N, C-alpha and C positions, 0 to 999 in steps of 0.2 A: 418674120412669121407670116406664113400664108393660110388662107382660109378657103373653104370650099362652099359651093352653093348649098344652102339648107343648114349651114352650121350657125349655132348660137354664139354671139360674140357680145362683148361689153365695150361700148363707146363712151369714153370719159365724159362725165356730166350730163350724159343722156341716158345711160342705163343699158338694158338688155335690147338686143336687135338680132335679127336673122339675116344672113346673107341671101337675098332674094335672087340675085344674079350678079355675074361679073361681066361688065361690058366695056367696050373700047370706045373712047370719044376723042375727038380733035378739037382742042381749045387753044386759040391764038396761035395756030399752026403747029402746035405740039400734040402728038397722038399718045395717049396713055390708057392704061386700064383703071377701072374703077369698080369698087365694091358698091352694089346698091343695097343698103341696109333697110329693112322694114323695122322700125322701132315699136317695141311692144307697148310702151306706155301710152302712145297717142296715135299709133298706126300711120305715121308719117314715114316718108323715105329720106335717107341721107346718103349722098355720094361720097365715098372716101377713096382717094387715090391709092392703088395698090402699092406703089413704091413709097407712099408716106404713111402706110398703116402703122408701122412702129413709131414713127414720129408723132402721131396724134394719140398714141397709147392704146390703139385697138388691140384687144386681147381676148382670150377665152375666159369663160367664167372660172372662178375659183374651184378647186376640187372638193368633194364631199368631205374628204380627210382634213380639210383646212377649216371647216365650219367651227369645230370646237375651239381651235386656236383663235378664231376671230371673236368668239363669245368671251373667251378668257381675256383677250386684249380690251374688249368693251368694258369688262368689269374690274380691271386691275388696279383702279385708283390713280393711274399715272396720267396726269393732265398738264400740258404745257400751255401757259397763257401769256402772251405778250400784254404788258401794261399799256403799250402804245396802240391805239386803234389802227393806225396805217400800217404799222408792222404786222400786227396780228392778222389783218385783212389779207395782206400780201402773202403771208405764210400759208394761210388757209387756202387761198385761191391757187397757189402753186401746187398744194397737196391735192386739190380737187382735180387739177389738170393732168396729174401724173397717170391717172387711170387705175392705180393700185387701190384695192378695196381696203387694204391696211391704212393707208393715208386717209382715206375717206372716214374710216372709223375713228381716227385721231381727230379729225375735224368735228365729228359728231360729238365726241366726248367734251372737246374744248368748248364748243358753242353751247352745248347743253349745260355745262357747268356755269358758264358766264351768264346764261339766261336766268339762273336762279338768283343772281345777285344784282342784275341791272337789266333794263330793257335794251334789247338788241336793235341795232339800226335796220333799217328796211332790208339793206343788201345782206346783212348777217343773218337776219331772219330767213330770207329766201335761201341763203346757203345752208342753213341748218336744216330746213325742210328738204332740200335737195339731197343733202348727205343722208338723211334718215331714209329717204325714198330709195336711194341707190343701195344702201346696206340691206334694207328690208327685202327689196325686190330680188336682188342677186341671190341672197340666202334662200329665199322662198323658191327661186328657180332651182337651185342646186339640191335642195332637200326635198323638193316636191311637197312642201308643207304650205297650207293657205297663208297668205299675207297676214291675216289677223293673228294667226298663231305666232309668227315670226316677230310681229309688231310687239306682242306681249312679251316675248323672250328678250327682245332688244331692250324694252323699257325696264325690265327687271334687271338686266345687266347694267344699264345705266344707273339705276338706283344703287346697286352694289358699288358701282364706281365712285359715285358722289359721296356715299357713306365712308368708303375707305379714305377718300381724299380729305373729308372733314376730320377723320380721326387722326390722320397723319398731321394735318395742320394744327390740331389741338395738342398733340404730343410735342410738336416743335416749339409751340408757344409756351408750354408749361415749364417753369423753372425746374432745373435739375437739382437733386439733393447732393450736398457735398459729402465726401467720404468721412470727414472728421466731425460733423455736427450739423447743425441747422443752418439754413440759408440766412444770410443777413441781407442788407440792402443791395440792390443790383444783382441779386442771385448768387453772391459770393459766399463761400463757405465761412462759417465762423466756428473756430474751435472752442469747446467748452471746457474750462480748466477748473477743476475742484480746488477750493481754498485749502491751503495748508493749515494743519492743526498746530496750535501753539504748544511749544514744549516747555513743561514746568522745570524750573531749576530745582535740582535736588538739594 
């Protein structure tokens, strides 16, 4: 994927940037092209090798027609959580590096859900803040809506997500009724048999 000067791009874990210029540099005897990006969040510049743009996940922003799908994903109640901190952190870190906004949405849901039940570590708290920033800033850019408006929409979508997740967990924990009668111990169905009437001898 190639980009032109003036084009808006997304740099994984950094957010929105603009290709300010494309220049050639010689480093350690090797000459190659670089995209010089001006990052919107802090007005800093970043050099990305042209030949490695795909490798680092540099991409164009999502299309306007994808925004509704992103909000649907945000509020769908589907949250994957590792019980193990190390595994969870690695999985989320890998998703943040892909550059996909859909992966970032999954990280945002996962860490938001986790933060409601326990205190996040410093690194996870920072990752949660970064995920939220990346989601809000890109959708704001695509829709041309103010950041505060998108912040509110994202918060409401996350609330729906947590509510749906809680309801699903409650349904899974509730014992199911047996077809033949009431539940006995361990949730097993117990059949209720009516006593036979005594037959009088004639």
